[in-house]
C-alpha angles and dihedrals in degrees: 000000000000122000091251089052092049090047092052093048092047088053087060094046093048089049089054088044092052090048095248094125132022123250091252091053091048092052091047091054093045090050089056088055092052103264121143119226093255091049097044090047092054091049091051092050093049096050089045090056089048098048114094117232111250116251128218090256096056113114115252109209116226131196111280141143124296120279113294115272145110118309106285123247119233115258125229124215109240144172128213143176115286128187120293095021091300124145119233131198135219151137117262125204117188123207115214094230104012119211088190144325131266132200108214114205118201133228124257090284092069128232105347135172086257089060093044087054091055091056089049091052092050092053089046086056095049105272123106109225140199117200100200123211108222091190092065094121091054091056094270131291094290092061090062090069100218141018095263092060091043089056093047093049090051089056091060096056120095120240085238093061092045091050095048091048091048091051090048086055092055087050092054092048090052090054093049097042105030117191096016126115116251130220135182129223126182141171128222104318086013091052087055090048088053090052088045088051090053093045087055091058100241100184101199097067113103095176139012135190111192109185113212096320127149120252122234118259111282094355121215115193094170091112093061137080099189124130101233129209108193112201121197139170119233095223093048099097097164096057090035088064086073098045098090090051089053093049091047094050092046089053093048091052092049093234122159104247150157129202114205124182118190114222117229093015128116137208111299093019092150098058104098090194094058138085091243098056116136108190096195094050093041091052091046091048094048091052090050090050091052091050091049092047088046091054098042105027102032 
């Protein structure tokens, strides 16, 4: 099992431990990822044992508007050239007077309306944005039918393909906003993909903002020159276990960076369609990202 496959499986197990999905649904999702009943049960038990019991002081997210920001721009479905003559898919949001471009990388559910809305908010804030669909070869996220199938499909993709597709996304942004600096922003699995892109030494990134994403094993960011804003949630123990490795690698590479951990927030706190959404933390994080991009993208 690769680190990415392990992370995706643990996402399912933690969702079950947090009471977001039933045991039956967790077993179904893990079966789609190739787990036997015995292996899946063992993983669920292990994650349940590692998950802290919420206290009375833990914040309980409630439905509220999207994170603060300028009125979002509508996204447009696009296709663009991928490596090896392949065709990639995504959602494009065009800023009226772009200060830079941003590659937006989705969670383990694929390219959803929420991720499209993030691209739209960035465009409304002055940064043209491309939300890439990393399931383009499979016909796009919508072709998977539901989020469980999308997660399983992502687990079958190699890191090499992901990196090549992300680099193609950077190239497409270069084509659409020539002469502007480019950043990357990703969430959960997508945050991990941003760390992976930095680890791959993508030289065209001037800034990056991975949200609560796991770092690759033994990360090496020496090939990058990006200014990195690492966003974490205080209650997200599983991903936070990789935070010190990320910070050490950033220091070793000599990259400009800031690590920000939001108190009282949990994994996926920025997703305003999810059960862990934390409106206050999401609004603060978005303003921090805009400040970071303003300083390092223009």
